[in-house]
C-alpha positions as CSV (number, residue, x, y, z in Angstrom):
1,M,-7.6,90.7,-21.8
2,K,-4.1,90.1,-23.1
3,K,-2.7,89.5,-19.6
4,L,-5.6,86.8,-19.1
5,V,-4.6,85.3,-22.4
6,L,-0.9,85.2,-21.4
7,L,-1.7,83.8,-18.0
8,I,-3.7,80.9,-19.5
9,A,-1.0,80.2,-22.0
10,C,1.7,80.1,-19.2
11,I,-0.6,77.7,-17.0
12,M,-0.9,75.4,-20.2
13,G,2.5,75.6,-20.8
14,V,3.5,74.5,-17.2
15,S,0.8,71.7,-17.6
16,A,2.2,70.6,-20.8
17,S,5.9,70.5,-19.3
18,A,4.7,68.5,-16.4
19,Q,3.1,66.0,-18.7
20,N,6.3,65.6,-20.6
21,V,8.3,64.1,-17.7
22,L,7.8,60.5,-16.0
23,S,5.2,60.4,-13.4
24,P,4.1,57.5,-11.0
25,E,1.0,57.0,-13.1
26,L,3.1,56.7,-16.3
27,L,5.5,54.6,-14.6
28,W,2.7,51.9,-13.9
29,K,1.6,51.9,-17.5
30,L,4.8,50.6,-18.6
31,G,4.8,47.1,-20.0
32,R,7.0,44.6,-18.3
33,V,8.6,41.9,-20.5
34,T,9.4,38.4,-19.6
35,V,11.3,36.1,-22.1
36,I,9.7,32.5,-22.3
37,G,12.2,31.3,-24.6
38,I,13.5,30.7,-28.2
39,S,11.1,29.1,-30.4
40,K,11.9,25.3,-31.3
41,D,12.7,26.3,-34.9
42,G,15.3,28.8,-33.6
43,K,13.8,31.6,-35.6
44,S,11.8,33.8,-32.9
45,V,11.7,35.0,-29.4
46,V,8.6,33.9,-27.6
47,Y,7.9,36.4,-24.8
48,K,5.2,37.8,-22.2
49,V,4.3,41.5,-21.6
50,A,2.7,42.2,-18.3
51,T,1.0,45.7,-17.9
52,P,-0.3,46.8,-14.6
53,S,-3.9,47.9,-14.3
54,V,-4.1,50.4,-11.4
55,E,-7.9,50.2,-11.5
56,E,-8.3,46.4,-11.4
57,N,-5.1,46.3,-8.9
58,K,-3.6,43.6,-10.8
59,S,-1.4,42.9,-14.1
60,N,-2.8,41.7,-17.4
61,S,-0.5,39.7,-19.6
62,K,-0.4,39.1,-23.5
63,F,2.1,36.6,-25.2
64,Y,4.0,37.3,-28.3
65,T,6.7,36.1,-30.8
66,I,9.2,38.3,-32.7
67,P,11.7,37.2,-35.2
68,I,15.1,36.7,-33.9
69,N,16.5,39.1,-37.0
70,G,14.0,41.8,-36.0
71,G,10.6,42.6,-37.4
72,M,7.0,42.7,-36.2
73,A,5.7,41.0,-33.1
74,T,2.9,38.6,-33.5
75,E,0.4,38.1,-30.5
76,V,-0.1,34.3,-29.6
77,K,-2.7,32.8,-27.2
78,D,-0.6,29.8,-26.0
79,T,3.1,29.3,-26.0
80,K,3.0,25.7,-24.8
81,D,4.2,24.3,-28.1
82,L,6.3,27.0,-29.2
83,V,9.3,26.5,-27.0
84,V,11.0,23.4,-25.6
85,D,9.8,22.4,-22.2
86,K,12.7,21.8,-20.2
87,N,10.3,19.7,-17.8
88,V,9.9,17.1,-20.3
89,S,12.5,14.2,-20.1
90,A,14.8,14.1,-23.4
91,D,13.1,10.8,-24.2
92,G,9.7,12.3,-24.0
93,K,8.4,9.8,-21.4
94,Y,8.2,11.9,-18.3
95,L,7.2,15.1,-17.2
96,L,8.5,17.2,-14.2
97,S,6.6,19.5,-11.8
98,S,6.3,20.7,-8.3
99,Q,3.6,21.1,-5.6
100,E,3.3,21.9,-2.1
101,V,2.9,18.7,0.2
102,K,1.9,18.6,3.8
103,I,4.3,17.0,6.0
104,D,4.4,18.6,9.3
105,K,1.7,19.1,12.2
106,V,1.8,22.7,12.9
107,L,-1.7,23.9,13.1
108,G,-3.9,23.3,16.3
109,K,-6.5,21.4,14.2
110,D,-3.9,19.1,12.8
111,I,-2.5,18.2,16.2
112,Y,-5.9,18.2,18.0
113,P,-8.4,16.9,15.2
114,N,-11.4,17.4,17.8
115,L,-10.5,21.2,17.9
116,D,-11.1,21.8,14.2
117,K,-11.9,25.6,14.7
118,S,-8.5,26.2,16.5
119,N,-6.2,28.4,14.6
120,A,-3.1,28.0,17.0
121,Q,0.4,27.3,15.3
122,V,2.7,25.2,17.3
123,Y,6.5,25.3,16.4
124,N,9.6,23.4,17.8
125,G,12.2,25.4,15.8
126,L,12.9,28.4,13.6
127,D,12.0,28.7,10.1
128,Y,8.3,29.0,11.4
129,R,7.9,32.0,8.9
130,H,9.9,33.0,5.8
131,W,9.7,36.3,3.6
132,D,6.0,36.9,4.1
133,T,4.3,33.5,4.9
134,W,3.9,31.6,8.1
135,S,4.7,27.9,7.8
136,D,1.6,25.6,7.9
137,G,3.7,22.5,7.6
138,S,3.6,22.3,3.9
139,H,6.9,21.9,1.8
140,N,7.6,22.2,-2.0
141,H,8.3,18.7,-3.6
142,V,9.2,17.7,-6.9
143,F,7.3,15.2,-8.8
144,Y,7.5,13.3,-12.1
145,V,4.8,11.6,-14.0
146,E,4.7,9.5,-17.3
147,N,3.8,11.6,-20.2
148,K,0.4,10.0,-20.9
149,G,-3.0,10.3,-19.5
150,N,-4.2,9.2,-16.1
151,S,-0.7,8.5,-14.6
152,T,0.1,9.1,-10.8
153,P,2.8,11.4,-10.0
154,I,5.7,10.3,-8.1
155,D,7.0,12.3,-5.3
156,I,10.9,12.2,-5.3
157,M,11.1,13.6,-1.8
158,P,8.5,11.4,0.1
159,N,7.8,12.4,3.7
160,E,10.9,14.8,3.6
161,A,10.2,18.2,5.5
162,F,12.4,20.2,3.1
163,D,11.7,22.3,0.0
164,S,12.4,22.1,-3.7
165,P,12.0,24.5,-5.3
166,Q,13.6,26.5,-2.5
167,K,11.3,29.0,-0.6
168,P,10.5,31.8,-1.2
169,F,11.9,32.4,-4.7
170,G,12.9,28.9,-6.0
171,G,11.2,28.0,-9.5
172,D,11.7,25.3,-12.2
173,E,15.2,26.2,-12.5
174,D,15.7,24.4,-9.2
175,Y,15.1,20.9,-10.9
176,I,16.3,19.4,-14.2
177,W,16.3,16.1,-16.0
178,S,19.6,14.4,-16.8
179,P,20.6,14.2,-20.4
180,D,19.8,10.3,-20.5
181,S,16.3,10.8,-18.8
182,K,17.2,8.4,-16.0
183,S,17.7,10.9,-13.2
184,I,16.5,14.1,-11.9
185,I,19.0,16.7,-10.6
186,Y,17.3,19.1,-8.0
187,V,18.4,21.9,-5.5
188,C,17.5,21.6,-1.8
189,K,18.7,22.6,1.8
190,K,18.0,19.4,3.8
191,K,17.8,21.0,7.1
192,S,14.8,21.9,9.0
193,G,13.8,24.2,12.0
194,T,16.6,26.3,13.5
195,A,19.4,24.5,11.5
196,Y,17.6,25.6,8.1
197,A,17.5,29.3,9.7
198,I,21.3,29.6,10.2
199,S,22.5,28.0,7.0
200,T,22.7,28.6,3.3
201,N,24.0,25.0,2.6
202,T,22.1,24.1,-0.4
203,D,23.0,21.0,-2.3
204,L,22.5,19.4,-5.7
205,Y,20.8,15.8,-5.3
206,E,20.3,13.2,-7.9
207,Y,17.4,10.9,-7.8
208,N,17.5,8.0,-9.8
209,I,13.8,7.2,-11.2
210,E,14.8,3.3,-11.6
211,T,16.1,2.7,-8.2
212,K,14.2,5.6,-6.4
213,T,17.3,6.3,-4.6
214,T,18.9,9.8,-4.0
215,K,22.5,10.9,-3.4
216,N,24.1,14.1,-2.6
217,L,26.2,15.4,-5.5
218,T,27.8,18.3,-3.7
219,E,28.1,17.1,0.0
220,T,31.6,18.7,0.4
221,N,30.8,22.2,-0.3
222,L,29.1,23.8,2.6
223,G,27.6,27.0,1.0
224,Y,25.0,27.4,-1.8
225,D,25.1,25.2,-4.8
226,T,22.4,26.3,-7.2
227,N,21.1,26.7,-10.6
228,P,22.1,23.2,-12.2
229,V,22.1,22.8,-16.0
230,F,24.0,20.3,-18.2
231,S,26.4,21.3,-20.8
232,P,25.6,20.6,-24.7
233,T,28.1,17.5,-24.0
234,G,26.6,16.6,-20.8
235,N,28.5,17.8,-18.1
236,L,26.8,18.9,-15.1
237,T,27.2,22.6,-14.2
238,W,25.9,25.1,-11.4
239,L,26.6,27.9,-9.5
240,Q,28.6,27.7,-6.1
241,M,29.4,29.8,-3.1
242,K,31.9,28.3,-0.8
243,R,31.1,29.6,2.8
244,D,28.0,28.6,4.9
245,G,26.1,31.3,6.2
246,Y,27.3,34.0,3.7
247,E,24.6,34.7,1.1
248,A,26.7,37.3,-0.7
249,D,29.6,35.0,-1.1
250,K,31.6,34.9,-4.4
251,N,29.5,33.0,-7.0
252,D,31.4,30.6,-9.2
253,I,30.5,28.6,-12.1
254,I,31.6,24.8,-11.6
255,V,31.6,22.2,-14.2
256,R,31.8,18.5,-13.3
257,F,34.1,16.9,-15.9
258,K,35.4,13.2,-15.8
259,G,34.9,13.2,-12.0
260,M,36.6,16.6,-11.4
261,D,34.7,19.8,-10.3
262,M,36.4,22.5,-12.6
263,N,35.9,26.1,-11.2
264,L,35.8,28.3,-14.3
265,T,35.7,31.8,-12.6
266,A,37.9,31.1,-9.5
267,N,40.7,33.5,-10.7
268,W,38.4,36.2,-11.8
269,D,37.7,39.0,-9.4
270,G,34.1,39.1,-9.6
271,S,30.7,37.4,-8.9
272,V,28.4,35.5,-11.3
273,E,24.8,36.3,-11.6
274,N,23.2,33.8,-14.2
275,F,25.0,31.7,-17.1
276,M,24.3,29.7,-20.3
277,W,26.4,27.3,-22.3
278,S,27.3,28.2,-26.1
279,P,25.6,25.7,-28.3
280,D,29.0,24.0,-29.1
281,G,29.8,23.5,-25.4
282,K,33.1,25.3,-25.7
283,K,32.3,28.4,-23.8
284,V,30.0,29.8,-20.9
285,Y,28.3,33.1,-21.4
286,F,27.4,34.9,-18.1
287,T,26.2,38.1,-16.5
288,A,27.9,40.0,-13.6
289,A,28.1,43.4,-12.1
290,V,31.1,45.5,-13.1
291,D,31.8,49.3,-12.4
292,G,28.2,50.2,-11.9
293,T,26.7,48.0,-14.8
294,K,25.9,44.5,-15.4
295,Q,27.6,43.2,-18.5
296,L,28.0,39.9,-20.6
297,F,31.1,37.8,-20.0
298,E,32.4,34.6,-21.5
299,V,34.7,32.0,-20.3
300,N,36.1,29.3,-22.3
301,F,36.0,25.7,-21.1
302,P,39.4,23.8,-21.8
303,G,38.4,20.2,-20.7
304,L,41.5,18.2,-20.5
305,T,43.8,20.4,-22.7
306,R,46.3,22.8,-21.3
307,I,44.5,25.9,-22.7
308,A,44.3,28.4,-20.0
309,V,40.8,29.4,-18.4
310,T,40.2,32.9,-19.6
311,V,37.3,35.2,-18.4
312,R,36.7,38.1,-21.0
313,Q,34.2,40.8,-20.8
314,V,32.1,40.7,-24.0
315,T,29.8,44.0,-23.6
316,S,30.4,47.6,-22.4
317,G,28.4,50.5,-21.8
318,D,26.0,52.3,-19.4
319,F,23.4,49.7,-19.4
320,D,22.6,46.3,-17.9
321,V,22.6,43.0,-19.5
322,A,20.1,41.7,-17.3
323,D,19.7,38.0,-18.4
324,I,20.6,35.7,-20.9
325,Y,17.9,33.6,-22.9
326,G,19.6,31.7,-25.8
327,F,21.7,31.7,-29.0
328,S,20.9,31.8,-32.7
329,E,24.0,31.6,-34.9
330,D,26.3,34.5,-33.9
331,N,23.7,36.2,-31.7
332,V,23.1,35.8,-28.1
333,I,19.4,36.9,-26.9
334,V,19.3,39.0,-23.7
335,T,17.1,41.7,-21.9
336,R,18.7,45.2,-21.3
337,T,17.8,47.9,-19.2
338,D,19.3,51.4,-18.1
339,M,18.2,53.8,-15.6
340,N,15.9,55.5,-18.0
341,H,14.5,52.4,-19.6
342,A,12.6,49.2,-18.5
343,A,13.8,45.9,-19.8
344,E,13.5,45.0,-23.5
345,I,14.7,42.1,-25.7
346,Y,17.9,42.6,-27.5
347,S,20.1,40.6,-29.9
348,Y,23.8,41.0,-29.6
349,N,26.1,39.7,-32.4
350,L,29.1,38.2,-30.8
351,K,31.2,38.5,-34.0
352,K,30.0,42.0,-35.2
353,K,29.8,43.4,-31.7
354,T,26.6,45.0,-32.6
355,W,23.1,45.3,-31.0
356,L,19.8,44.8,-32.4
357,Q,16.7,46.0,-30.3
358,L,14.0,43.3,-30.7
359,T,11.1,44.8,-28.6
360,K,10.0,48.4,-28.2
361,I,7.2,47.8,-25.7
362,N,7.5,51.2,-24.1
363,D,8.9,53.4,-26.8
364,E,5.7,55.3,-27.4
365,I,5.6,56.4,-23.9
366,Y,9.3,57.4,-23.6
367,S,9.2,59.3,-26.9
368,K,6.8,61.7,-25.5
369,L,9.0,62.3,-22.3
370,S,12.0,64.4,-21.3
371,L,14.3,62.1,-19.7
372,P,16.9,62.5,-17.1
373,K,20.6,62.3,-17.9
374,Y,22.9,60.4,-15.9
375,E,26.6,60.8,-15.3
376,R,29.6,58.8,-14.0
377,R,31.4,60.6,-11.2
378,Y,34.5,59.2,-9.3
379,V,34.9,60.4,-5.7
380,T,37.9,59.9,-3.4
381,T,36.9,58.0,-0.1
382,T,38.1,58.9,3.2
383,D,40.6,55.8,2.9
384,G,41.9,56.9,-0.4
385,K,39.8,54.7,-2.7
386,K,38.1,55.7,-6.1
387,M,34.2,55.2,-5.6
388,L,31.7,55.5,-8.6
389,V,29.0,57.7,-7.9
390,W,26.0,57.8,-10.3
391,V,24.6,61.3,-10.6
392,I,21.0,61.6,-12.3
393,L,19.9,65.0,-13.3
394,P,16.4,66.3,-13.7
395,P,15.1,66.5,-17.3
396,N,15.9,69.9,-19.1
397,F,18.5,70.3,-16.4
398,D,19.8,73.9,-16.2
399,K,23.1,74.1,-14.5
400,T,22.5,77.8,-13.7
401,K,19.7,76.8,-11.6
402,K,19.8,75.1,-8.0
403,Y,18.2,71.8,-7.3
404,P,17.4,69.8,-4.2
405,A,19.5,66.6,-4.1
406,L,18.7,63.2,-2.8
407,L,21.4,60.8,-1.5
408,Y,20.2,57.3,-2.4
409,C,21.2,54.6,0.0
410,Q,21.4,51.1,-1.8
411,G,19.9,47.9,0.0
412,G,21.4,44.6,0.3
413,P,23.8,45.4,1.8
414,Q,25.8,43.6,-0.9
415,S,23.5,44.1,-3.9
416,P,25.0,46.1,-6.8
417,L,23.9,49.3,-7.7
418,T,23.7,49.3,-11.4
419,Q,21.8,50.3,-14.6
420,S,18.8,48.5,-13.5
421,Y,15.3,49.9,-13.8
422,S,12.9,49.5,-10.6
423,F,9.1,50.2,-10.7
424,R,9.6,51.7,-7.2
425,W,13.1,53.1,-6.4
426,N,13.1,54.5,-9.9
427,F,15.9,56.9,-10.5
428,S,14.3,58.3,-13.7
429,L,11.2,59.2,-11.7
430,M,12.9,60.7,-8.8
431,A,14.9,63.0,-11.0
432,S,11.8,63.8,-13.1
433,Q,10.3,65.2,-9.9
434,G,13.1,67.8,-9.9
435,Y,15.7,66.2,-7.6
436,V,19.5,65.5,-8.3
437,I,19.9,61.9,-7.3
438,V,23.3,60.9,-5.8
439,A,23.8,57.2,-5.9
440,P,27.2,55.9,-4.7
441,N,28.6,52.4,-5.3
442,R,29.6,52.5,-1.6
443,R,31.4,49.8,0.3
444,G,29.7,46.2,0.0
445,M,28.5,46.1,-3.6
446,H,29.6,43.6,-6.4
447,G,31.2,45.0,-9.5
448,H,34.3,46.5,-7.8
449,G,36.1,43.4,-6.8
450,I,35.6,40.7,-3.9
451,A,37.4,42.6,-1.4
452,W,35.2,45.8,-2.0
453,N,32.2,43.7,-1.7
454,E,33.2,41.9,1.5
455,Q,34.5,44.9,3.4
456,I,30.9,45.9,4.7
457,S,30.2,42.7,6.7
458,K,30.4,43.5,10.5
459,D,31.1,47.1,9.6
460,W,27.6,48.4,8.7
461,G,28.2,51.8,10.5
462,G,32.0,52.3,9.7
463,Q,33.6,52.9,6.3
464,V,30.2,52.5,4.4
465,M,29.0,55.7,6.2
466,D,32.0,57.7,5.3
467,D,31.5,56.6,1.6
468,Y,27.8,58.1,1.9
469,L,29.0,61.3,3.1
470,S,31.9,61.4,0.8
471,A,29.5,61.2,-2.2
472,I,27.1,63.8,-1.0
473,D,29.7,66.3,0.0
474,D,31.3,66.0,-3.2
475,V,28.3,66.5,-5.4
476,A,26.8,69.1,-3.0
477,K,30.0,71.3,-4.0
478,E,28.3,71.9,-7.4
479,S,26.7,75.2,-7.9
480,Y,23.6,73.6,-9.2
481,V,22.8,71.7,-5.8
482,D,21.0,73.6,-3.1
483,K,23.1,72.8,-0.1
484,A,20.2,73.7,2.2
485,R,18.0,71.0,0.7
486,L,19.7,67.8,0.8
487,G,17.6,64.5,1.7
488,A,18.6,60.8,2.2
489,V,16.4,57.9,1.2
490,G,16.7,54.2,1.1
491,A,15.2,50.7,2.0
492,S,16.4,47.6,3.7
493,Y,20.0,48.0,4.4
494,G,19.5,51.6,2.6
495,G,16.5,52.2,5.1
496,Y,19.1,51.2,8.1
497,S,21.5,53.5,6.7
498,V,18.9,56.4,6.7
499,F,18.4,55.6,10.4
500,Y,22.1,55.5,11.1
501,L,22.9,58.9,9.2
502,A,20.0,60.5,11.0
503,G,22.3,60.2,14.1
504,I,25.7,61.4,12.7
505,H,24.9,63.7,9.7
506,N,25.7,66.8,11.4
507,N,22.8,68.8,9.9
508,R,23.8,67.9,6.4
509,F,20.3,66.7,5.5
510,K,17.0,68.3,5.8
511,T,14.9,65.0,5.5
512,F,15.0,61.4,5.7
513,I,13.0,58.6,4.2
514,S,13.2,54.8,5.4
515,H,11.5,52.0,4.1
516,C,11.8,48.7,5.7
517,G,14.9,49.7,7.3
518,V,16.8,47.8,10.2
519,F,16.4,50.3,13.3
520,N,17.4,48.0,16.3
521,L,20.0,45.4,15.4
522,E,19.2,43.5,18.7
523,S,15.3,43.0,18.0
524,M,16.1,42.5,14.2
525,Y,18.2,39.5,15.5
526,G,15.4,38.3,17.6
527,T,12.8,38.3,14.9
528,T,14.2,38.1,11.3
529,E,13.7,34.7,9.7
530,E,17.1,33.9,7.8
531,V,19.4,34.2,10.9
532,F,22.4,33.2,8.9
533,F,22.2,36.7,7.5
534,T,22.5,38.5,10.7
535,N,25.2,35.8,12.0
536,W,27.4,36.7,9.2
537,D,26.9,40.5,8.8
538,S,26.4,41.5,12.5
539,G,29.0,39.0,13.6
540,G,26.9,36.9,15.8
541,P,24.1,37.3,18.5
542,Y,24.2,40.2,20.7
543,W,24.4,38.0,23.8
544,E,27.9,37.1,23.1
545,K,29.6,39.6,25.4
546,D,33.0,38.0,24.3
547,N,32.6,38.4,20.8
548,A,34.2,41.5,19.8
549,A,32.8,41.9,16.2
550,A,29.0,41.3,17.2
551,Q,29.5,43.6,20.4
552,K,30.8,46.5,18.1
553,T,27.9,46.1,15.8
554,Y,25.0,46.1,18.5
555,N,26.8,48.9,20.5
556,Q,28.6,51.3,18.0
557,F,26.6,50.5,14.7
558,N,23.0,50.2,16.1
559,P,20.9,53.2,15.0
560,K,18.6,53.0,18.1
561,N,21.7,54.2,20.2
562,L,22.0,57.5,18.2
563,V,18.2,58.5,18.6
564,D,19.3,61.2,21.1
565,K,21.0,62.9,18.3
566,W,18.0,62.7,15.9
567,N,16.7,66.3,14.9
568,T,15.4,66.0,11.3
569,P,12.0,64.9,9.9
570,I,11.7,61.3,8.8
571,L,9.0,59.3,7.0
572,V,9.0,55.6,7.9
573,I,7.7,53.1,5.6
574,Q,7.0,49.5,6.5
575,G,5.3,46.2,5.2
576,G,3.1,44.5,7.7
577,K,4.1,41.0,6.1
578,D,7.8,41.7,6.0
579,Y,9.5,39.0,7.9
580,R,13.0,39.6,6.5
581,V,13.0,43.3,8.4
582,P,9.9,42.7,10.5
583,I,7.3,45.3,11.3
584,G,8.7,46.3,14.8
585,Q,11.8,47.9,13.2
586,G,9.5,50.6,11.6
587,Q,7.4,50.8,14.7
588,E,10.4,51.3,17.0
589,A,11.7,54.2,14.7
590,F,8.5,56.0,14.3
591,Q,7.7,55.6,18.0
592,A,11.3,57.0,18.8
593,A,10.7,59.9,16.3
594,Q,7.4,60.9,17.7
595,L,8.3,60.7,21.4
596,R,11.4,62.8,20.5
597,G,9.0,65.5,19.1
598,I,10.3,65.1,15.6
599,K,8.1,65.5,12.5
600,S,7.6,62.0,11.4
601,R,5.1,59.7,9.6
602,F,4.3,56.1,9.5
603,L,3.3,54.6,6.0
604,L,2.1,50.9,6.7
605,F,1.3,48.5,4.0
606,P,-0.3,45.7,6.1
607,E,-0.5,43.1,3.2
608,E,2.7,43.9,1.5
609,N,6.2,42.2,2.5
610,H,9.6,43.7,1.9
611,W,8.5,45.1,-1.3
612,V,5.4,47.0,-2.5
613,L,3.8,44.8,-5.4
614,K,0.1,45.8,-5.7
615,P,-0.3,48.5,-8.2
616,Q,-2.8,50.8,-6.2
617,N,-0.4,50.4,-3.1
618,A,2.6,51.2,-5.3
619,I,0.8,54.5,-6.5
620,V,0.0,55.3,-2.8
621,W,3.8,54.5,-2.0
622,Q,5.1,57.0,-4.9
623,T,2.4,59.8,-3.9
624,E,3.3,59.6,-0.2
625,F,7.1,59.6,-1.0
626,Y,7.1,62.8,-3.2
627,K,4.5,64.5,-0.9
628,W,6.8,64.0,2.1
629,L,9.7,65.5,0.1
630,K,7.5,68.4,-1.1
631,E,6.7,69.3,2.7
632,T,10.1,68.8,4.2
633,L,12.4,69.5,1.5
């Protein structure tokens, strides 16, 4: 009897322990905060909390205000009159908005009206599909309308087969009013078809509402011009990349002042993510990746004085300052994350250098969990550089035990690996399932200087692969790592990395997981929608036999050419509506593994794109992910 009681107690103890770590189900109960803005009186932050419902397969949202100096949150039903509406002109006479307008005849029934049941689609150039949507001939256009009833909206891009906001992710940050309410500034890439697909040359355009004329404000710059805002003193400011076709170029802050374009961050060795002017117009605050985190920076605006332009890092710590939303006296309002915590709203006092956490949306859930610990580790690469590697240890870590380890391969390839909090590739969740996570800031990432970031282009299978192996080999020396139970996982370029490592790993790894990874660089070039990306990172098309960089990419760095060396179980995950890394990439990889007789599985999400967004699909993703690891690792 005593043995039975003891057994039941042990089982209950194991069950209780299991409930004290993060699980996929708990992850999808966490609230997700979005800041709407600072209230008109400057005393409160207005925000939204979206909470996923797995049962309803959607998220439900509520809106709140909370005092900027801290206090209790108050639920509100309507935020319309709480914050300043940036889409209202300064004189209050006009409103801005955007909507889709049918421009091109693409559908069979458009071209042949008597065949109204036809579902054919006819294209004369590329950009026939983008991200997860096929073109139907509609384009986003900006409209303005008098701020009174029964007025007719005016399209500022009549008959133009171009998009503003930009597709697929642009929003109302792509169009703004001028301070004098006489013109509209908007972002647009005025190219169509194949020319659109091979270029990143967006420009800022100014539409005059009196003359109905438009002029290009950034015609001389050939790369991205985005995120226009006016300073408090009326100077147009935006983010700029210089090179056409390079989506991960250095992003700089440009201020147009007295006819001159001043690059405030030209001499700073980093890339800006987002920015906001200080209320007095003397400084610009911005966020950027640095050494495996994202931090708040400031740069002064000297105007015509001889004062030097100086970039200064304002915050530091193992966290990400995700975005900036406004100022209140000496405080800047931001969102902050780390690997164990989803975004919350914080106030940072610029004079006292102190933090105040305003929202605590998920504190109750986190308080009941044993969370992983993460450590910084600096590994010497094969070319003698120091590389940051994040090592995430399981909850209740015991260094006397041995744990399986996962090499995490980041996507991008130029996206930074920082203290962000993902709802799919979640390091806290991975470690909570009993794995040591090895996450290297390998070549190609922002936050370690521009040269480090740019090295990966045209070298996808080169130094970066040595970086991966240096990281896992170094951590695997630890006594707590079970060297016989190593896996490699990743998505997008990280998925490519998994496919490539499968052919060169020399039996280091026992299992692989690739999500929406590039498998065949030739068919990728022939089917991806943003061709500028493959032109830049691969070096050009595969048919240019005299292009040394391209030929090296397609021959030496192509995972499909290494399949004869595959010998390890692999899970291939693919979105059916992923047009960035199209479905054929996953199909080719799975088919190769199956025909080679390698244990493999194909997890397809027919209605998902490059990401998995629907709650129930996300739970399936997590469940299959960890089921595969249990089976093979």
